[in-house]
N, C-alpha and C positions, 0 to 999 in steps of 0.2 A: 690524561683526561682534561686538565686545565688548558693544555696546549690545543686540544681539539675544540674546546669551547671558545677559546680565544680566536682561533682561526675561523670558526663559524660566525662569531660576532663581527670580526673584521670584514669578512666577505659580505655579510648582510649589510654592514654599515656602508660599504662601497656601493653596493647595488641600491641601497636606500637613497643615497645621495644622487645617483644618476637617474634612477627612476622617479626620484622626487621631483625632478624637472618636469616630467610628464604629469605627475599629480598636481603640481602647482599650475601648470598650463590648463589642465582640465578643470581645476578649481575656478580659474578665471572665467571660463566659458560657462560651465554648467551651474555654478553657484553665484558668481559675482555679476555676470551680465545676463544670466538666465537664458543662455543660448546653447542648446544641446548639440554640440559640434562633434559629429561622428567622424569627421574627416581626419582627425588626429591619427587614426589607424593607417592612413595613407601618408601622413606627414612624417611619421617615424622612419619608414623605409626610404622615403624620399630624401631625408637628410643623410641617411647612410649612403644612398646611391650617389648623391652629389659629392660628398666628401671623398668617397672612394675613387670616383672618376678624376677629380681634381688632383688628388695625391698621386695617382698613377701617372698623370700628365706632368708631374714634377712641381706642383704647387707646394708652397710652405704649408705644413699641416695645420698650423694655427689659422692662417688665412683661409684655408680650405674649410675649416670647421666653422669659422664666422660666415663664410659664404653659404654653407649648408643651412645655418640658422636663418639667414636672410631669405634663402629659397623657401624654407618652411613658412616664413611669415607671409610670403606671397600666396601660398596655398590658403592661409587664413583669410587674406584679402579676397581671394576668389570665392571662397565659401560664403563669406559674409555678404559679398556683392550679389550673389545669387538670391540671397534672402532679402536684402534691403532695396535693391534696385529692380530685380525681376519678380519679387514677391513670391518666391518659392518657399514653402515651409522649411524651417531649419533642419528638421530630421531628414527630409528629402535632399537638401543641399549636401549634407554630410555623406549620404549614400552615393550621390552623384560623384562626389570627390573621391570616395574610396574606389569606386569602379574606374574612374578616369585615371587616377594616379597609378593604378596597377600597370596600365599601358605606358603611361609617362615614365615610370621608373624603369621599365624595360627599355624604352627608347634612350633614356639617359645613360643606361649601362651598355648601350650598343647592342640591344636585343639579346643580352646574356642574362641568365638567371642570377648569377653571382659574380663578384669581382674579388680576387684575393689581394690582401695587403700584407701578406707574410714577409715579403721581401722589400717592403716599402717602409720609409721612416714616418712614424706617426707622432702625435703629441706626447704619447707615453715614452717614446724613445727620447724626445727632446727634454722632457722633464727629468727622466732618469739620468741623462748626461749632465743636466744642470745641477742637480742635487747630489750627484755622485753615488747613486744607488743602482744596483744591477737591474736591468730591464726584466720585467716579468714578475717582480716581487709585488705583493699585495700593497706594500707601503706606497709604491708609485701610483697604483690605481687609486688608492684612497686620497693621495695628495692631489691628483688631477681632479677627481670628483669633488673634493672639498673646496678647492679654489673656485671651481665653476659654481658650486652651490652657494658659496659665500658671496661671490660677485652678483649672482642672480638675486639672492635674498636682499642685499642692500639696495641694489638698483630698483627692484620692484617695490620694496618698502618705501623708498623715496618717491617713486613715480605715483604710487597709489594715494599718496598724501598731497599731491599737487592738485591744482584746480581741475586739470584734465582727468586725473585719476579719481578724484572725488565724484566728478560727473559720470565717469565710467561705472563706478560702484553704485551710484544712485540709479543709473539706468536699469540695472537688474531689479532693484527694489520697487521703483515706481516710474516707469517709462513716461507715462503721461505727464506726471508732475515735472520731470526733468525737461520734457519738451516744452511745457508751459513756461519754464524759467528761461527759455531761449537757447538751451543747449541742443546741439545736433546729435540726437540719440542714434541715428544711423551711423554716423561717423564714430561714435563711441563703441558701437558693436564691431565695426570694422577694425578699430584699434585693438579691442580686446581679443578678437579672433586672431589677428596678426601676431600679437605677442604670444598667445597661447600656442599657436602652431609653430612659431619660431623656437619656443622652448622645447617642444616635442621633437622637432627636427634636430635641435642641438643635442638632445639625448640620443637620438638615432645615430648622429655622427660620432659621438663619443663611444657608444656601444660597438659600432662598426669597427672603429680603430682598436678597441680593446679585444674583440674576438678575432680580429685579423681578416675579416671579409665582410662584404655587403651582400645581402641576399634579398631578392624581390619579395619574399614571403616573411621577412623578419618582423613585420608589423602585426602579424596575426596574434590576436589576444591582448594587444596593447591597450585597447579601449577598455576591456574588462579589468585589466590590471590597474589602470589609472583610476577608474571609478571605484574599485575596491579600496585603493589607497585613500582616496578622498573620503569615502564613507567611514573607513576605519579611523582616520584622523579626526573626523567630526565626532564620532561616537565615543572615542576614548578620551580625547583631550578637550572637547567642547570649546573651541576657540571663540573669542569675543571680538578682538580687534584685528587689524590688518596683520600685525606682526605675528600674533598667535595663529592666525589662519594659515599663513605661509609655513610656519613651523609645524603646524598640525598636519598639513598635506605631506610634507617631507617625512615626518615621523610615521605617518600612516603607510607610506611607501616602505619605510624600514621594517615596520611590523609585518607587513604583507610578505616582503622578501624573506624575512627571518622565518616565518611559518613555512614558506615554500622550501627554503633551504633545509630546514630541520626535517621536513617530510621526506625530502629526497635522501638525506643522510640516513634516515631510519629505514630506507629500502623500499619506500612506496613507489609503485610504478609511475613513470611520468604521465601516463594516460589518466591517472587519477587526480592530477593537479587541478583540473577544472572543477572537480568535485570539491576539493579543498577551498578553492576560490568561492564557490557558491555557498559553502558553509560559513566561511568567514564573513562574507557580505550579509548573509542572513542574520548571523549573530550580531553584527554591528548595527543592522537596521532594527533589530528587536530590542536592543538595550534601552533606547529612549522610551519605548512602549512599556517595558518592565518597570522602569523607574517611575513612570506616571501611575502605573497600576499599584505600586507599593505605596505611593502617596495618596492613593484613592482619588486621583484626578480623572476627569472625563477625557477620553481619547476619541477624537473625531474619526469617522470612517476614512479609510485610505483613499487617495485620489485614484480615479479610474483612468486618468490620462497621465502622460509622462510629466 
């Protein structure tokens, strides 16, 4: 019994750390710079496609993973440029990128729907050899995910407290004020989208190596998963500062993956997972409303727009 619970928590912890990269990336765009970037659903498989092709060609898996993250950041640049330079609405920019990246991913993978990495050496093989643990153990997966999460957390935490990071955060709160202070708000949006999509592509590269293959359809549902993680993290932990925001997004991903894993272990059909996601998001969104009702506070009508 305890062994089963331990295994369940360990696997959910690993998935929470990896998918936490997606949640943090989406927090940057959706909440911090107020840019609804739907293109992350294409960035995730794009990162997996890039890392798979490079590893098969003989690249070092660490360099290939970094290259995949950089490629994902270019997707963010393209998405934000459509909005800031061509004045296309942000939602439409994301839709354009999702559609376009489907074909681009197929091109990158040589017009194949998937690429196998089962016979290739990945970052998980490298780390397993380095620490002396057998490849395939959950400890190796957790170690890789933990190192990436810690590095991402400290780098982002530092960056968002710099002058550029403060301007980026302020852009989402009051873009006109930031523009009046002389900051380039369009460049702030480009930087934010670039970082966010780079993190999502990094997660795609790691998941691709963990599962042993890259698939053109592996990004389906990532957008919903990321939004659910962000909403759960906000509702449960109610973050205030930069550090707590990053931790809450990661914790939200852990809670989300834990619920999904428990549901699967209980024998729930995989087809019902979307229903679980919908229920979790609904509960998370209703929690603040219930709190205000208990305190007899006035609750304004819900926004009719996104």
